[in-house]
C-alpha positions, 0 to 999 in steps of 0.5 A: 797726313794721307787723304783718309785722314785729311778727309776725316778731319774735314768731316769733323771740322764740318761736324762741329761748324754744324753743331756751333751753328745749331747752338747759335741758332737756338740761343745755347751759345750765344748769350752773354755771360750770365744772361738767362734770355736774349731778344733779337730779330729784325723787329727790334732796335737792337739785340739785347740779352739780360741777366736775372738781375737786370730784368728784377731791376726793371721797375717800369713794367713790373707786374705782381698779379694773379694768373690762372695756370690751367682750366681743363678740370679746375682753375689753378692760379697763382701770384706771378711777379715779372715784367710786362713783356710789351714794356720790356720790348718797347721801352727797354729793347725798343721796338720798330715802327713795323714789329709785327710778330713775337715768337717766344722760345723755350730752351727745349725748343718749344715755342709760342707765336703771338701778334704785336697786338696780342702782346700789347693787350692789358686786359687778359683776365683769370678765374680769380677776380676781375683784374686786368693782366698784361703778358709777362715773363715771370720770375717769381711765383708766391714770392719765390724764384722760379727754378728749372724743375722739381729737382732743383734746389729751391723747388717748393712742391706746394707752390709749384715754382718750377719751369723757370728761371722765366715762364711766359704768363698769359691770362684768359681772354674771357673769364671762365673760358676753358684751356685758354691760358697759356704758359711756357716754361724755360723761356730763353729767347724772344724773337721779334719780326717786322713786317715789310711795309709795301711802299706806295707813293702818293704822286704816282697815280693817274699820269703814271699809273703805267709806272706804279708796279715797276717804281714800287717794286724797285723801291721795296728792294732799295734800288730807288728812293722817294724824295720824302713825305711818301712822294716819288717825284716821277716827273723829275729828270734823271742825271747820268750818275743817278742812272748809273747808281740805279743800275749798279744797284739793280745788278747788285754789283760790288762797290767796294773796290778802290776808287781809280778815278776813271773819269776826270770829273768824278771825284773820290768824295762824290756820293756816286763815285763808287757806283760810277766807278763800278758801272764803268768797270763792268762796261755799263757806261762810257765817258766822252773823248775828253775824259769826263763822264758828265755826272750831272748831265741829264740822261737821255733816252738813247743813253738810258737804252744803250746802258740797259742793253749793255747791262742785259748782257746784249752788248754784242747782239746790238752791234750786229743789229741794223735796226730793220725791226724798228717802228718808230717814226724817227727810225732814220734820225737814230744815231748808228751807235744807238740803233741796235740797242734801240731794236732790241729794247723795242722788241722786248717791250722795254720801251713801251709807255716811254716811247710813243710813235717817235724815240726822240733819242736825245729826250731827257728821261724821268724818274718814272721812265728810268724806273720802269725800264730797269724793272723791265730789265729785271724781269 
């Protein structure tokens, strides 16, 4: 096959792929067979598709009430039957606690957006009576199924049961309010979006205010975790394995490779094994002369500093540094294998608030100090 034909085939394949992606995004191809609506998004516990039969079989949240369609000229209402949207999301699909917005999409691409509070409301009204109304996905009007359009079999002009098979029906916020009812025809998809919750720890206060931003930023990225009940335990000391895990997560290194047993005291089933292996592979950590890593030993300042400088790709620069610019009072006590890394770290402000006056290289590192060091490394 010549190059021209190959190019045409590649172009054709690319076009088909793009079309498939488009249809999957709009839901045209992604539904299970027979489904009329899909509910998805990071605000639901699981993506779910429903057939008409499945929707009609739901009894918890079934609604049959009068809804006002439009109020621009004179009110026009009808009795609609369907399922309460919030009840469907909460009781059948499953909502996450942080679910915050709901997008309703029609098969022709038109959409409406609601806050979760708006979807929860059960006290919308109409111009006919004083009944309280929820937002519903309607499948019948005046006892007749909603059909796609006026040319569909089953369409009744006197009823106006087009816009199906599902219509979104929302009442008025205030009775008599003009042009406030909402209706969306041909509903085919509901997307529930979760609001990212800002992580705040109750024990990162007065004594660790300097570390607060770094701790919370890493926690929100999933690089570090609290200990439960909104606590972080900033003063708790960190092990070498724990710090290796934090570094690997921060750098988003691959941890899927087969276990090779780089250290005699790190075993395949250890919770940290994959991370320690990755850290060793990428040159972030070293073991001891006896082949051990000491995963449960407390990591100290000099070890943390060297690991972070290596993670920043400054290993070679650290080798040629002599520590001339270090201002710590115990500068002469800093080991030669650490001196270059300490100089770079101090110059870059990585050790600010962690080290004051004296470097104290063998002092164990706590969780707050480790979090701040890694946070600054990523900046």
